[in-house]
N, C-alpha and C positions, 0 to 999 in steps of 0.2 A: 483425143490422145492429150495424157501429159508428160512433162520431161521431169525426169529424177535423175539426180546425181547419186551413184553409190561409191564412197572411198572405201577400197579395200574388195572390191568387188569382181575380181578374175578368180577366185578360190571358195569353198566352202558356203558359209550361209550370205556372204555377201553376192555369190556367183548365183546361187539359187534362188534371191532373191529377186536379182536382175531379171533373170529368166522369167520368173512368175510374172513380174509387172509387165516384162515386154511380149508375154503369152497373152496379156490384157489389152494388148495395142499401144502399150505405151513407150515413150523414146526413153532411153537410158542412155546416160554417160557414164563410164566405168573408169576411174583413175586408181591407178594400182602400180607396182613395180614391176609385176609379171604381167605379160599379154592375157587378157581376157579371149580363150578358145571355146567359141560356141556356136552354134547354129543361127541363135538370133538376129535377123538383118537389121532391128532397131535398137542394137546395143553396139555402141561406141567407144572404142576403147582410147585412154590418154596415159602415156607414161608419167608417173607421179611418184615422189618418196617423200611422205609426209614431214620428214626429219630436216630434208634439205631443200626440197623443192618451195617456191613462191608459189601463192595463190594469184597472184598480180596479174590480171587480163587474162586468167585463164578458165575462171568458172563462167559455166554457159549464162547467157541471157535469160531471162523469162522462165527461170526452173520453178518446178512445183513441190521440189522436196529434197531433201540430203538424207542420206544414210551414212554413219563412220561406221565401219566395221573392221577397224584396223585394231589388232589388239596383240597381246603377249600372255603367256602363261610361264611365268617366273617362279618354280615353285622352290624354295629353301628355308634352310633354317633362319629365324631371324638374327641367332648371334653372329652369324656370318656375315651378315647382309651390309655391305658399305653404303653410306649416303647416297655414291653415286650411281650406284642399282635403283634406286628408289628416284632419284631424279631423272633416270634415262627410262623408266616405266612411265612414269610421269609426263614426260615430253612427249612419248609415243601416243601415249591413251588419253592425256587430257589436254593437253596443249595442241596436239595434234585436232582434236574433235574442235576445240576453240575456233582457232584458225579457219577450220571447213566451215564452221557455222558461220561465223562472221563473213566470210567472202560470200558464202549462199545467199544471206539475209539482205547483203544488197543486190543480188540478183533476183530476189523472188518476184513470181510474177503477180503483180497488182491485182489481177482480177480473179485471184483463187486464193483460197485458204491454205497456204505451204505446211507440209508436214515433215517432220525430222524424225531419225530415230536413232537411237546410240543403244550402246551394250554396256552391261556391267555384267554381275556374276553372282550366284547363288552364294557366294562365302561371303558375301558384305552382308546379309541377311544371318547367315546362319553362324559364322566365325570358325574358319578352320585352320588347323595347324599348317605350318609352310606356305600360306598364302598373305603373307604380309605386305608384298610389294605390290600384289593385284589387286588385294582389298583396298590397301589406301587408293590406288590410282581409280579403280571402279567406284568408291566410296565417294570419291568426288564428282564423278562422272553423274552419279544420282542427284548428288547435291546441285549440281549443275542443271541437270534436267528441270528438277522442279522451279529452279530459279528462275531461269529462260521461260519455263511455261508461263510462269506469272507474267514475265515481262512481257510476252508477245500475244498475248490473249486479248481478244480475239482474232488477230490478224493471222496468226500463224500458231501453229502445234508443234509440241515436241514430247516424245515418249522414250522411254529407256526399257530395255529387256534384260531380265537377268536369267540366264539360263544355267543349268547344271553342266557338267561336262557332256560334251557334244561329240560325236565323231567326225572330227574334221581335220583338215592337213595341219591346221594348229595343234590340233591333241596329237598327233598321229606317235608321239615319242611314249606318250601315257597309254596310248591302245594299240601298240605296235603289233599284238598278238591276240587271238581269240581268247586265250587263258585269261590275260590283263582285263579285256573288255567285259569278260563275262563277271570277273572278280569285281571291279568296279559298279559294275551294274547291279551287282548283289546288294552293294548296300543303298542302292536307290528303290524309295517305296515301290515305284513301277518294276522295279527289277529289270533294267536297262540303261545304257546310257541313252542321252538324247540322237536323234540323227537329224541331218542338217535340214530336211523338210519339216520337223519337228517347230524348228525355231523360225526359219524362212517364211513358213506361212503365216505366222504371226507379225513378220515383218511386213510384207506386203501388205497385211491388213492394215497396222498401223500408219503406213505410207497414205494409204487410198483413203477417198471418202467416205466407205463403209465405217469408219471410225472417227466419224466427223466429230463427236461429241466426247473425244478423250484427247486430255494433254495432261502433261505432268506426271503421268502413271510409270510405274516402276511394275513392269507385268514378268511375273517368274514364269517361264516357262521351264522346268524342273523335275518334272515326276513328282512334285510334291516336297521335294527335298529341303524346301526353305522353312516348311510350315509341320512336317510330318516326323 
């Protein structure tokens, strides 16, 4: 049994990944603002706000990996975006990940090769209107992934998942009706939006030993939208 930390694991992809790993027999610690509610007895929840709380003396000892699944979807025209909006997104999505990774690295289990997973977006690869803030932050996450993968190898691994729009609580405003979901899905090569399980299965795979020869990768789980 391994011990994984999931930041933002009370909802959506983070929660689904936590439950997949718990079902495999692993111990999971979820850090999030909202409580984890679910059946898995091997999942422990700790209240935590990545923007205001400190990791000092909170990160569990001897962990085998970390997933940072905190983010935002801030879609607005570039001309109306103030620098403060970019800074807020960067604090949440990039600095939050950096602080969590640095705290986790200090407590990695020295008897195993730790694995970490971050999240980007298809918009970094493809380029989409109204995605300036999210693409700026997630582009930084992709660069961070490659840099840390190079620095940590071979003692630890880090990979990044870049999904297309997925039906999660974070995307609820964009997918609030069946008509909206169908219309957005029609623009995807697979003719649907992503489901939580599509991404969580890959996240659980990257966290575990079955992906032991993968590091520094940006994995596109996007119905082909980044390349087709």
